A tleap script that builds the chain and sets N, CA, C and O, in Angstrom:
source leaprc.protein.ff14SB
mol = sequence {
  NMET THR LEU LYS ARG GLN LEU LYS GLY ILE
  ILE PRO GLU GLN VAL LEU GLY SER LEU SER
  ASP ARG PHE ASP VAL ILE GLY ASP ILE ALA
  VAL LEU SER LEU ARG LYS GLU LEU ASN ASP
  TYR ARG SER ILE ILE ALA ASP THR VAL ILE
  SER SER ARG HIE THR ILE ARG THR VAL LEU
  ASN LYS ILE SER GLY VAL ASP GLY SER ASP
  ARG THR ALA GLU PHE GLU ILE LEU ALA GLY
  SER ASP THR VAL THR VAL HIE LYS GLU TYR
  GLY PHE PHE TYR HIE LEU ASP VAL ARG THR
  VAL PHE TYR ASN PRO ARG MET GLY SER GLU
  ARG LYS ARG VAL THR ASP GLN VAL ARG SER
  GLY GLU ARG VAL LEU ILE PRO PHE CYS CGLY
}
set mol.1.N position { -18.185 -9.394 22.978 }
set mol.1.CA position { -17.491 -9.889 24.144 }
set mol.1.C position { -16.199 -9.081 24.316 }
set mol.1.O position { -15.508 -8.790 23.340 }
set mol.2.N position { -15.883 -8.727 25.550 }
set mol.2.CA position { -14.708 -7.910 25.818 }
set mol.2.C position { -13.431 -8.735 25.696 }
set mol.2.O position { -13.450 -9.964 25.753 }
set mol.3.N position { -12.331 -8.024 25.529 }
set mol.3.CA position { -11.028 -8.664 25.406 }
set mol.3.C position { -10.705 -9.474 26.667 }
set mol.3.O position { -10.209 -10.597 26.575 }
set mol.4.N position { -10.983 -8.912 27.826 }
set mol.4.CA position { -10.729 -9.626 29.087 }
set mol.4.C position { -11.535 -10.915 29.176 }
set mol.4.O position { -11.015 -11.949 29.596 }
set mol.5.N position { -12.790 -10.856 28.785 }
set mol.5.CA position { -13.633 -12.067 28.834 }
set mol.5.C position { -13.121 -13.135 27.888 }
set mol.5.O position { -13.155 -14.323 28.209 }
set mol.6.N position { -12.644 -12.716 26.719 }
set mol.6.CA position { -12.114 -13.675 25.757 }
set mol.6.C position { -10.850 -14.351 26.275 }
set mol.6.O position { -10.583 -15.507 25.950 }
set mol.7.N position { -10.078 -13.636 27.076 }
set mol.7.CA position { -8.795 -14.163 27.557 }
set mol.7.C position { -8.875 -14.785 28.948 }
set mol.7.O position { -7.875 -15.284 29.466 }
set mol.8.N position { -10.050 -14.756 29.546 }
set mol.8.CA position { -10.239 -15.365 30.865 }
set mol.8.C position { -9.974 -16.866 30.762 }
set mol.8.O position { -10.514 -17.538 29.883 }
set mol.9.N position { -9.153 -17.379 31.650 }
set mol.9.CA position { -8.776 -18.778 31.640 }
set mol.9.C position { -7.557 -19.056 30.770 }
set mol.9.O position { -6.988 -20.147 30.830 }
set mol.10.N position { -7.154 -18.088 29.968 }
set mol.10.CA position { -5.962 -18.233 29.126 }
set mol.10.C position { -4.797 -17.480 29.751 }
set mol.10.O position { -3.672 -17.978 29.804 }
set mol.11.N position { -5.083 -16.274 30.222 }
set mol.11.CA position { -4.083 -15.462 30.933 }
set mol.11.C position { -4.430 -15.525 32.414 }
set mol.11.O position { -5.598 -15.395 32.779 }
set mol.12.N position { -3.426 -15.723 33.279 }
set mol.12.CA position { -3.702 -15.791 34.719 }
set mol.12.C position { -4.484 -14.571 35.219 }
set mol.12.O position { -4.231 -13.439 34.808 }
set mol.13.N position { -5.418 -14.829 36.096 }
set mol.13.CA position { -6.334 -13.793 36.597 }
set mol.13.C position { -5.606 -12.575 37.171 }
set mol.13.O position { -6.028 -11.444 36.931 }
set mol.14.N position { -4.519 -12.784 37.925 }
set mol.14.CA position { -3.811 -11.659 38.541 }
set mol.14.C position { -3.153 -10.752 37.495 }
set mol.14.O position { -2.972 -9.560 37.742 }
set mol.15.N position { -2.798 -11.295 36.347 }
set mol.15.CA position { -2.198 -10.509 35.267 }
set mol.15.C position { -3.300 -9.921 34.386 }
set mol.15.O position { -3.174 -8.797 33.898 }
set mol.16.N position { -4.359 -10.666 34.186 }
set mol.16.CA position { -5.468 -10.236 33.339 }
set mol.16.C position { -6.093 -8.935 33.851 }
set mol.16.O position { -6.622 -8.145 33.070 }
set mol.17.N position { -6.027 -8.724 35.147 }
set mol.17.CA position { -6.580 -7.499 35.736 }
set mol.17.C position { -5.917 -6.228 35.228 }
set mol.17.O position { -6.523 -5.157 35.279 }
set mol.18.N position { -4.693 -6.322 34.744 }
set mol.18.CA position { -3.997 -5.128 34.249 }
set mol.18.C position { -4.237 -4.880 32.757 }
set mol.18.O position { -3.718 -3.914 32.198 }
set mol.19.N position { -5.016 -5.743 32.118 }
set mol.19.CA position { -5.338 -5.572 30.701 }
set mol.19.C position { -6.555 -4.672 30.544 }
set mol.19.O position { -7.577 -4.868 31.202 }
set mol.20.N position { -6.435 -3.698 29.674 }
set mol.20.CA position { -7.567 -2.821 29.376 }
set mol.20.C position { -8.358 -3.396 28.202 }
set mol.20.O position { -7.778 -3.938 27.261 }
set mol.21.N position { -9.662 -3.276 28.262 }
set mol.21.CA position { -10.513 -3.692 27.149 }
set mol.21.C position { -10.520 -2.648 26.032 }
set mol.21.O position { -11.007 -2.912 24.933 }
set mol.22.N position { -9.984 -1.475 26.316 }
set mol.22.CA position { -10.001 -0.378 25.352 }
set mol.22.C position { -8.729 -0.348 24.525 }
set mol.22.O position { -7.629 -0.566 25.033 }
set mol.23.N position { -8.904 -0.074 23.241 }
set mol.23.CA position { -7.776 0.159 22.350 }
set mol.23.C position { -8.275 0.980 21.177 }
set mol.23.O position { -9.465 0.988 20.863 }
set mol.24.N position { -7.341 1.673 20.533 }
set mol.24.CA position { -7.695 2.499 19.379 }
set mol.24.C position { -7.619 1.674 18.107 }
set mol.24.O position { -6.800 0.763 17.985 }
set mol.25.N position { -8.482 2.007 17.168 }
set mol.25.CA position { -8.443 1.396 15.846 }
set mol.25.C position { -8.257 2.520 14.836 }
set mol.25.O position { -9.064 3.446 14.751 }
set mol.26.N position { -7.174 2.416 14.075 }
set mol.26.CA position { -6.874 3.375 13.014 }
set mol.26.C position { -6.834 2.569 11.720 }
set mol.26.O position { -5.897 1.807 11.482 }
set mol.27.N position { -7.848 2.744 10.897 }
set mol.27.CA position { -7.940 1.933 9.680 }
set mol.27.C position { -8.045 0.467 10.047 }
set mol.27.O position { -8.987 0.058 10.726 }
set mol.28.N position { -7.072 -0.336 9.596 }
set mol.28.CA position { -7.074 -1.760 9.941 }
set mol.28.C position { -5.975 -2.108 10.948 }
set mol.28.O position { -5.478 -3.234 10.985 }
set mol.29.N position { -5.607 -1.114 11.761 }
set mol.29.CA position { -4.573 -1.288 12.783 }
set mol.29.C position { -5.178 -1.056 14.166 }
set mol.29.O position { -5.840 -0.044 14.397 }
set mol.30.N position { -4.948 -1.988 15.078 }
set mol.30.CA position { -5.347 -1.829 16.472 }
set mol.30.C position { -4.118 -1.381 17.255 }
set mol.30.O position { -3.035 -1.948 17.106 }
set mol.31.N position { -4.294 -0.364 18.087 }
set mol.31.CA position { -3.200 0.164 18.901 }
set mol.31.C position { -3.539 -0.055 20.366 }
set mol.31.O position { -4.471 0.543 20.904 }
set mol.32.N position { -2.760 -0.926 21.000 }
set mol.32.CA position { -2.930 -1.232 22.409 }
set mol.32.C position { -1.829 -0.554 23.209 }
set mol.32.O position { -0.801 -0.163 22.656 }
set mol.33.N position { -2.042 -0.418 24.499 }
set mol.33.CA position { -1.012 0.061 25.421 }
set mol.33.C position { -0.930 -0.961 26.549 }
set mol.33.O position { -1.611 -0.846 27.568 }
set mol.34.N position { -0.079 -1.964 26.342 }
set mol.34.CA position { 0.012 -3.058 27.301 }
set mol.34.C position { 1.012 -2.746 28.407 }
set mol.34.O position { 2.086 -2.202 28.152 }
set mol.35.N position { 0.653 -3.091 29.615 }
set mol.35.CA position { 1.567 -2.945 30.749 }
set mol.35.C position { 2.631 -4.034 30.690 }
set mol.35.O position { 2.435 -5.073 30.060 }
set mol.36.N position { 3.751 -3.788 31.349 }
set mol.36.CA position { 4.891 -4.717 31.319 }
set mol.36.C position { 4.536 -6.121 31.817 }
set mol.36.O position { 5.080 -7.107 31.319 }
set mol.37.N position { 3.647 -6.219 32.777 }
set mol.37.CA position { 3.295 -7.542 33.298 }
set mol.37.C position { 2.578 -8.414 32.274 }
set mol.37.O position { 2.402 -9.613 32.491 }
set mol.38.N position { 2.164 -7.813 31.156 }
set mol.38.CA position { 1.505 -8.564 30.088 }
set mol.38.C position { 2.466 -8.972 28.974 }
set mol.38.O position { 2.035 -9.559 27.981 }
set mol.39.N position { 3.749 -8.675 29.116 }
set mol.39.CA position { 4.737 -8.952 28.065 }
set mol.39.C position { 4.727 -10.402 27.598 }
set mol.39.O position { 4.838 -10.661 26.399 }
set mol.40.N position { 4.600 -11.340 28.509 }
set mol.40.CA position { 4.616 -12.759 28.134 }
set mol.40.C position { 3.372 -13.175 27.345 }
set mol.40.O position { 3.347 -14.257 26.757 }
set mol.41.N position { 2.350 -12.335 27.328 }
set mol.41.CA position { 1.077 -12.685 26.702 }
set mol.41.C position { 0.751 -11.809 25.495 }
set mol.41.O position { -0.374 -11.836 24.998 }
set mol.42.N position { 1.729 -11.031 25.020 }
set mol.42.CA position { 1.495 -10.093 23.914 }
set mol.42.C position { 0.950 -10.783 22.668 }
set mol.42.O position { -0.016 -10.312 22.068 }
set mol.43.N position { 1.564 -11.892 22.278 }
set mol.43.CA position { 1.108 -12.545 21.034 }
set mol.43.C position { -0.289 -13.140 21.192 }
set mol.43.O position { -1.076 -13.118 20.246 }
set mol.44.N position { -0.603 -13.662 22.354 }
set mol.44.CA position { -1.947 -14.206 22.612 }
set mol.44.C position { -2.986 -13.085 22.544 }
set mol.44.O position { -4.060 -13.252 21.966 }
set mol.45.N position { -2.646 -11.944 23.142 }
set mol.45.CA position { -3.561 -10.803 23.130 }
set mol.45.C position { -3.762 -10.308 21.698 }
set mol.45.O position { -4.890 -10.051 21.278 }
set mol.46.N position { -2.667 -10.176 20.951 }
set mol.46.CA position { -2.755 -9.708 19.556 }
set mol.46.C position { -3.599 -10.662 18.716 }
set mol.46.O position { -4.454 -10.221 17.948 }
set mol.47.N position { -3.367 -11.952 18.855 }
set mol.47.CA position { -4.153 -12.939 18.099 }
set mol.47.C position { -5.635 -12.853 18.449 }
set mol.47.O position { -6.490 -13.016 17.579 }
set mol.48.N position { -5.939 -12.599 19.711 }
set mol.48.CA position { -7.329 -12.479 20.150 }
set mol.48.C position { -7.981 -11.251 19.538 }
set mol.48.O position { -9.137 -11.306 19.118 }
set mol.49.N position { -7.251 -10.141 19.484 }
set mol.49.CA position { -7.787 -8.925 18.862 }
set mol.49.C position { -8.092 -9.193 17.387 }
set mol.49.O position { -9.171 -8.848 16.906 }
set mol.50.N position { -7.154 -9.801 16.673 }
set mol.50.CA position { -7.351 -10.080 15.246 }
set mol.50.C position { -8.509 -11.046 15.017 }
set mol.50.O position { -9.301 -10.859 14.094 }
set mol.51.N position { -8.607 -12.064 15.843 }
set mol.51.CA position { -9.674 -13.050 15.640 }
set mol.51.C position { -11.061 -12.497 15.991 }
set mol.51.O position { -12.070 -12.974 15.471 }
set mol.52.N position { -11.109 -11.500 16.868 }
set mol.52.CA position { -12.411 -10.956 17.251 }
set mol.52.C position { -12.849 -9.782 16.381 }
set mol.52.O position { -14.035 -9.457 16.336 }
set mol.53.N position { -11.909 -9.144 15.693 }
set mol.53.CA position { -12.228 -8.017 14.804 }
set mol.53.C position { -11.609 -8.313 13.452 }
set mol.53.O position { -10.421 -8.065 13.245 }
set mol.54.N position { -12.380 -8.826 12.554 }
set mol.54.CA position { -11.869 -9.312 11.271 }
set mol.54.C position { -11.360 -8.199 10.352 }
set mol.54.O position { -10.720 -8.484 9.339 }
set mol.55.N position { -11.633 -6.948 10.689 }
set mol.55.CA position { -11.106 -5.841 9.899 }
set mol.55.C position { -9.692 -5.447 10.328 }
set mol.55.O position { -9.045 -4.649 9.650 }
set mol.56.N position { -9.206 -5.991 11.438 }
set mol.56.CA position { -7.863 -5.683 11.948 }
set mol.56.C position { -6.859 -6.641 11.312 }
set mol.56.O position { -7.061 -7.855 11.328 }
set mol.57.N position { -5.779 -6.098 10.753 }
set mol.57.CA position { -4.728 -6.939 10.182 }
set mol.57.C position { -3.380 -6.737 10.879 }
set mol.57.O position { -2.484 -7.571 10.744 }
set mol.58.N position { -3.231 -5.627 11.628 }
set mol.58.CA position { -2.000 -5.353 12.364 }
set mol.58.C position { -2.365 -4.933 13.775 }
set mol.58.O position { -3.316 -4.180 13.985 }
set mol.59.N position { -1.590 -5.432 14.752 }
set mol.59.CA position { -1.781 -5.027 16.144 }
set mol.59.C position { -0.459 -4.452 16.639 }
set mol.59.O position { 0.591 -5.087 16.544 }
set mol.60.N position { -0.537 -3.235 17.167 }
set mol.60.CA position { 0.643 -2.557 17.699 }
set mol.60.C position { 0.505 -2.361 19.194 }
set mol.60.O position { -0.600 -2.231 19.721 }
set mol.61.N position { 1.643 -2.341 19.872 }
set mol.61.CA position { 1.699 -2.001 21.280 }
set mol.61.C position { 2.427 -0.669 21.394 }
set mol.61.O position { 3.580 -0.554 20.978 }
set mol.62.N position { 1.771 0.323 21.948 }
set mol.62.CA position { 2.385 1.634 22.129 }
set mol.62.C position { 3.350 1.536 23.305 }
set mol.62.O position { 2.939 1.277 24.436 }
set mol.63.N position { 4.644 1.747 23.031 }
set mol.63.CA position { 5.656 1.542 24.074 }
set mol.63.C position { 6.274 2.848 24.585 }
set mol.63.O position { 7.159 2.824 25.440 }
set mol.64.N position { 5.809 3.986 24.061 }
set mol.64.CA position { 6.276 5.268 24.580 }
set mol.64.C position { 5.143 6.276 24.484 }
set mol.64.O position { 4.159 6.069 23.775 }
set mol.65.N position { 5.305 7.350 25.200 }
set mol.65.CA position { 4.349 8.436 25.074 }
set mol.65.C position { 4.631 9.228 23.814 }
set mol.65.O position { 5.645 9.013 23.148 }
set mol.66.N position { 3.748 10.130 23.493 }
set mol.66.CA position { 3.935 11.008 22.344 }
set mol.66.C position { 5.059 11.973 22.683 }
set mol.66.O position { 5.086 12.558 23.766 }
set mol.67.N position { 6.011 12.138 21.720 }
set mol.67.CA position { 7.187 12.954 22.012 }
set mol.67.C position { 7.732 13.565 20.727 }
set mol.67.O position { 7.354 13.156 19.629 }
set mol.68.N position { 8.600 14.521 20.866 }
set mol.68.CA position { 9.292 15.120 19.729 }
set mol.68.C position { 8.462 16.155 18.994 }
set mol.68.O position { 7.284 16.352 19.291 }
set mol.69.N position { 9.087 16.808 18.039 }
set mol.69.CA position { 8.409 17.874 17.299 }
set mol.69.C position { 7.264 17.353 16.436 }
set mol.69.O position { 6.328 18.095 16.138 }
set mol.70.N position { 7.329 16.086 16.033 }
set mol.70.CA position { 6.241 15.494 15.245 }
set mol.70.C position { 5.154 14.877 16.110 }
set mol.70.O position { 4.137 14.413 15.593 }
set mol.71.N position { 5.361 14.868 17.430 }
set mol.71.CA position { 4.378 14.330 18.382 }
set mol.71.C position { 4.019 12.882 18.067 }
set mol.71.O position { 2.846 12.508 18.058 }
set mol.72.N position { 5.043 12.075 17.809 }
set mol.72.CA position { 4.816 10.666 17.504 }
set mol.72.C position { 5.217 9.798 18.688 }
set mol.72.O position { 5.929 10.240 19.589 }
set mol.73.N position { 4.750 8.565 18.670 }
set mol.73.CA position { 5.073 7.598 19.716 }
set mol.73.C position { 5.835 6.436 19.081 }
set mol.73.O position { 5.903 6.317 17.857 }
set mol.74.N position { 6.400 5.590 19.926 }
set mol.74.CA position { 7.054 4.372 19.443 }
set mol.74.C position { 6.104 3.198 19.645 }
set mol.74.O position { 5.356 3.136 20.621 }
set mol.75.N position { 6.155 2.269 18.690 }
set mol.75.CA position { 5.286 1.099 18.720 }
set mol.75.C position { 6.095 -0.151 18.452 }
set mol.75.O position { 7.109 -0.112 17.755 }
set mol.76.N position { 5.640 -1.264 19.014 }
set mol.76.CA position { 6.175 -2.564 18.624 }
set mol.76.C position { 5.049 -3.310 17.926 }
set mol.76.O position { 3.888 -3.235 18.327 }
set mol.77.N position { 5.413 -4.023 16.884 }
set mol.77.CA position { 4.423 -4.793 16.139 }
set mol.77.C position { 4.207 -6.128 16.843 }
set mol.77.O position { 5.148 -6.902 17.022 }
set mol.78.N position { 2.971 -6.392 17.239 }
set mol.78.CA position { 2.621 -7.646 17.901 }
set mol.78.C position { 2.088 -8.676 16.910 }
set mol.78.O position { 2.273 -9.881 17.083 }
set mol.79.N position { 1.428 -8.181 15.874 }
set mol.79.CA position { 0.891 -9.062 14.821 }
set mol.79.C position { 0.791 -8.241 13.550 }
set mol.79.O position { 0.559 -7.033 13.599 }
set mol.80.N position { 0.965 -8.897 12.414 }
set mol.80.CA position { 0.951 -8.187 11.141 }
set mol.80.C position { 2.322 -7.617 10.853 }
set mol.80.O position { 3.305 -7.979 11.499 }
set mol.81.N position { 2.385 -6.721 9.874 }
set mol.81.CA position { 3.698 -6.175 9.524 }
set mol.81.C position { 3.666 -4.732 9.062 }
set mol.81.O position { 4.692 -4.055 9.125 }
set mol.82.N position { 2.542 -4.239 8.605 }
set mol.82.CA position { 2.503 -2.920 7.997 }
set mol.82.C position { 1.877 -1.904 8.933 }
set mol.82.O position { 0.828 -2.162 9.523 }
set mol.83.N position { 2.515 -0.747 9.071 }
set mol.83.CA position { 1.969 0.318 9.906 }
set mol.83.C position { 1.314 1.414 9.069 }
set mol.83.O position { 0.900 2.444 9.599 }
set mol.84.N position { 1.223 1.184 7.752 }
set mol.84.CA position { 0.544 2.121 6.855 }
set mol.84.C position { -0.895 1.640 6.690 }
set mol.84.O position { -1.146 0.450 6.499 }
set mol.85.N position { -1.822 2.567 6.764 }
set mol.85.CA position { -3.231 2.206 6.667 }
set mol.85.C position { -4.028 3.339 6.047 }
set mol.85.O position { -3.523 4.447 5.866 }
set mol.86.N position { -5.269 3.051 5.727 }
set mol.86.CA position { -6.225 4.071 5.296 }
set mol.86.C position { -7.347 4.069 6.324 }
set mol.86.O position { -8.016 3.058 6.536 }
set mol.87.N position { -7.537 5.213 6.951 }
set mol.87.CA position { -8.554 5.352 7.987 }
set mol.87.C position { -9.695 6.197 7.427 }
set mol.87.O position { -9.465 7.285 6.899 }
set mol.88.N position { -10.913 5.700 7.541 }
set mol.88.CA position { -12.089 6.426 7.061 }
set mol.88.C position { -12.807 7.036 8.246 }
set mol.88.O position { -13.056 6.385 9.260 }
set mol.89.N position { -13.134 8.324 8.082 }
set mol.89.CA position { -13.784 9.044 9.172 }
set mol.89.C position { -14.690 10.124 8.587 }
set mol.89.O position { -14.207 11.028 7.906 }
set mol.90.N position { -15.974 10.045 8.839 }
set mol.90.CA position { -16.946 11.038 8.365 }
set mol.90.C position { -16.817 11.303 6.863 }
set mol.90.O position { -16.933 12.447 6.425 }
set mol.91.N position { -16.581 10.267 6.083 }
set mol.91.CA position { -16.497 10.415 4.640 }
set mol.91.C position { -15.129 10.838 4.118 }
set mol.91.O position { -14.936 10.931 2.906 }
set mol.92.N position { -14.181 11.094 5.009 }
set mol.92.CA position { -12.814 11.444 4.614 }
set mol.92.C position { -11.933 10.212 4.748 }
set mol.92.O position { -12.149 9.372 5.622 }
set mol.93.N position { -10.946 10.114 3.879 }
set mol.93.CA position { -9.993 9.010 3.930 }
set mol.93.C position { -8.612 9.567 4.242 }
set mol.93.O position { -8.140 10.487 3.574 }
set mol.94.N position { -7.969 9.006 5.257 }
set mol.94.CA position { -6.636 9.424 5.668 }
set mol.94.C position { -5.671 8.273 5.410 }
set mol.94.O position { -5.804 7.203 6.004 }
set mol.95.N position { -4.709 8.489 4.533 }
set mol.95.CA position { -3.664 7.492 4.265 }
set mol.95.C position { -2.489 7.889 5.133 }
set mol.95.O position { -1.913 8.960 4.943 }
set mol.96.N position { -2.121 7.035 6.093 }
set mol.96.CA position { -1.079 7.421 7.035 }
set mol.96.C position { -0.284 6.230 7.547 }
set mol.96.O position { -0.728 5.083 7.492 }
set mol.97.N position { 0.884 6.537 8.037 }
set mol.97.CA position { 1.740 5.560 8.711 }
set mol.97.C position { 1.749 5.947 10.177 }
set mol.97.O position { 2.274 7.000 10.537 }
set mol.98.N position { 1.176 5.109 11.024 }
set mol.98.CA position { 1.036 5.471 12.439 }
set mol.98.C position { 2.385 5.648 13.143 }
set mol.98.O position { 2.447 6.245 14.218 }
set mol.99.N position { 3.454 5.139 12.552 }
set mol.99.CA position { 4.778 5.337 13.149 }
set mol.99.C position { 5.359 6.716 12.870 }
set mol.99.O position { 6.237 7.176 13.601 }
set mol.100.N position { 4.881 7.382 11.823 }
set mol.100.CA position { 5.519 8.640 11.424 }
set mol.100.C position { 4.643 9.872 11.581 }
set mol.100.O position { 5.124 10.990 11.395 }
set mol.101.N position { 3.373 9.698 11.917 }
set mol.101.CA position { 2.490 10.847 12.110 }
set mol.101.C position { 1.702 10.688 13.402 }
set mol.101.O position { 1.495 9.575 13.885 }
set mol.102.N position { 1.272 11.800 13.949 }
set mol.102.CA position { 0.386 11.760 15.102 }
set mol.102.C position { -1.041 11.694 14.581 }
set mol.102.O position { -1.461 12.553 13.806 }
set mol.103.N position { -1.777 10.695 14.995 }
set mol.103.CA position { -3.184 10.584 14.632 }
set mol.103.C position { -3.920 9.927 15.779 }
set mol.103.O position { -3.562 8.832 16.212 }
set mol.104.N position { -4.938 10.592 16.266 }
set mol.104.CA position { -5.735 10.062 17.360 }
set mol.104.C position { -7.173 9.911 16.872 }
set mol.104.O position { -7.850 10.914 16.648 }
set mol.105.N position { -7.653 8.680 16.704 }
set mol.105.CA position { -9.012 8.489 16.198 }
set mol.105.C position { -10.084 9.017 17.149 }
set mol.105.O position { -11.215 9.261 16.728 }
set mol.106.N position { -9.744 9.194 18.417 }
set mol.106.CA position { -10.718 9.710 19.382 }
set mol.106.C position { -11.011 11.195 19.178 }
set mol.106.O position { -11.942 11.736 19.776 }
set mol.107.N position { -10.213 11.856 18.330 }
set mol.107.CA position { -10.436 13.271 18.043 }
set mol.107.C position { -11.280 13.469 16.783 }
set mol.107.O position { -11.384 14.584 16.272 }
set mol.108.N position { -11.879 12.394 16.289 }
set mol.108.CA position { -12.677 12.454 15.062 }
set mol.108.C position { -13.814 13.456 15.128 }
set mol.108.O position { -14.041 14.190 14.167 }
set mol.109.N position { -14.530 13.502 16.234 }
set mol.109.CA position { -15.648 14.441 16.329 }
set mol.109.C position { -15.158 15.884 16.326 }
set mol.109.O position { -15.858 16.768 15.833 }
set mol.110.N position { -13.983 16.135 16.859 }
set mol.110.CA position { -13.414 17.485 16.819 }
set mol.110.C position { -13.009 17.859 15.395 }
set mol.110.O position { -13.239 18.987 14.961 }
set mol.111.N position { -12.403 16.910 14.661 }
set mol.111.CA position { -12.072 17.177 13.261 }
set mol.111.C position { -13.349 17.460 12.458 }
set mol.111.O position { -13.362 18.348 11.605 }
set mol.112.N position { -14.400 16.720 12.726 }
set mol.112.CA position { -15.688 16.918 12.055 }
set mol.112.C position { -16.256 18.287 12.395 }
set mol.112.O position { -16.762 18.979 11.512 }
set mol.113.N position { -16.184 18.683 13.641 }
set mol.113.CA position { -16.684 19.993 14.068 }
set mol.113.C position { -15.972 21.122 13.322 }
set mol.113.O position { -16.607 22.083 12.888 }
set mol.114.N position { -14.658 21.001 13.177 }
set mol.114.CA position { -13.878 22.025 12.483 }
set mol.114.C position { -14.216 22.036 10.992 }
set mol.114.O position { -14.428 23.104 10.419 }
set mol.115.N position { -14.269 20.861 10.357 }
set mol.115.CA position { -14.549 20.820 8.913 }
set mol.115.C position { -15.943 21.337 8.594 }
set mol.115.O position { -16.165 21.875 7.509 }
set mol.116.N position { -16.882 21.186 9.511 }
set mol.116.CA position { -18.232 21.705 9.280 }
set mol.116.C position { -18.268 23.235 9.248 }
set mol.116.O position { -19.204 23.823 8.705 }
set mol.117.N position { -17.261 23.873 9.823 }
set mol.117.CA position { -17.211 25.334 9.867 }
set mol.117.C position { -16.470 25.939 8.673 }
set mol.117.O position { -16.586 27.138 8.421 }
set mol.118.N position { -15.721 25.136 7.948 }
set mol.118.CA position { -14.916 25.637 6.840 }
set mol.118.C position { -15.795 25.836 5.615 }
set mol.118.O position { -16.598 24.972 5.263 }
set mol.119.N position { -15.633 26.974 4.979 }
set mol.119.CA position { -16.396 27.298 3.780 }
set mol.119.C position { -15.478 27.265 2.563 }
set mol.119.O position { -14.260 27.372 2.700 }
set mol.120.N position { -16.041 27.123 1.409 }
set mol.120.CA position { -15.295 27.056 0.159 }
set mol.120.C position { -14.359 28.255 0.030 }
set mol.120.O position { -14.764 29.396 0.251 }
set mol.121.N position { -13.095 27.984 -0.330 }
set mol.121.CA position { -12.110 29.044 -0.523 }
set mol.121.C position { -11.325 29.400 0.725 }
set mol.121.O position { -10.299 30.076 0.641 }
set mol.122.N position { -11.792 28.955 1.874 }
set mol.122.CA position { -11.065 29.259 3.111 }
set mol.122.C position { -9.863 28.335 3.261 }
set mol.122.O position { -9.849 27.220 2.739 }
set mol.123.N position { -8.869 28.813 3.974 }
set mol.123.CA position { -7.700 28.001 4.301 }
set mol.123.C position { -7.731 27.708 5.792 }
set mol.123.O position { -8.172 28.537 6.589 }
set mol.124.N position { -7.264 26.531 6.162 }
set mol.124.CA position { -7.308 26.111 7.552 }
set mol.124.C position { -5.894 25.928 8.074 }
set mol.124.O position { -5.076 25.260 7.442 }
set mol.125.N position { -5.610 26.508 9.205 }
set mol.125.CA position { -4.341 26.329 9.887 }
set mol.125.C position { -4.623 25.645 11.218 }
set mol.125.O position { -5.466 26.093 11.995 }
set mol.126.N position { -3.914 24.566 11.465 }
set mol.126.CA position { -4.085 23.865 12.732 }
set mol.126.C position { -2.760 23.977 13.499 }
set mol.126.O position { -1.844 23.184 13.281 }
set mol.127.N position { -2.666 24.963 14.396 }
set mol.127.CA position { -1.412 25.154 15.142 }
set mol.127.C position { -1.100 23.950 16.025 }
set mol.127.O position { -1.999 23.302 16.563 }
set mol.128.N position { 0.174 23.671 16.160 }
set mol.128.CA position { 0.682 22.629 17.062 }
set mol.128.C position { 0.205 21.228 16.705 }
set mol.128.O position { 0.129 20.360 17.574 }
set mol.129.N position { -0.116 20.999 15.438 }
set mol.129.CA position { -0.642 19.694 15.035 }
set mol.129.C position { 0.462 18.656 14.830 }
set mol.129.O position { 0.164 17.477 14.636 }
set mol.130.N position { 1.716 19.068 14.869 }
set mol.130.CA position { 2.816 18.121 14.701 }
set mol.130.C position { 3.161 17.977 13.254 }
set mol.130.O position { 4.067 17.219 12.908 }
savepdb mol mol.pdb
quit
């Protein structure tokens, strides 16, 4: 069931329309990008995400775009407390703090494509990775 369907009747319909059903999951952290009109409903939305995905323990709201030399964004914690997680992807484990590093789980297939080309003894340089 989608996030919007779960919140139908709880959040007013005119505000619910600005909620996206899409969010990123990095390890056990869900990263949402909520519009300002949803500010009054942040905790309800976070609780709904946690209750519908039992592997999620922290919910963040991305409140800025990616910026700076490290290409990081600012987040507010909506539920939970820790921004450090372990993300598993194609058999690799990434231990990271989403507040201090740039990590986009949607780029997983690209990371897999690159790692499939690397041979033993080779070194990999990823320009502009932050």
